[in-house]
C-alpha positions, 0 to 999 in steps of 0.5 A: 499505534493506538492498539499498543497504547491500549495494551500498555495501559491495560498492562499497567492497570493492576499496578496503578490499582495496587498503588491506589489501594495502598495509598488509600489504606495508608495509616496516618502516623508519624512514620508515614508522614515522615516518609512522604515528607522525605519524598517531597523534600526530594522533589523539584521546586514547583506547583506539585511540591508546594501542593504536596508540602501544604497537604503534608502540613495539613496531615500533620495538624490533623494527626495532632488533633486526632482527626484520622480520616482528615489526616489520611485524606491529606496524606493521600493528596500529598503522596499523589503529588510525589508521583 
């Protein structure tokens, strides 16, 4: 059983790596923030939704202030909470 778990984990690694790379390169703009905000709205109430909501709010503020790196960081954190 342990071998099967390892095989499944190895098979999923490229997918996870691709998703992580996509998230890391997510541009900080209103469209991406709206996309993530929509995903957050569909989440069940709980700690993850609260964290994601807080992070997307911080991303919006950072974008408005022209702080792209900070915005991307918060956008990534919000996105990860929706997974």
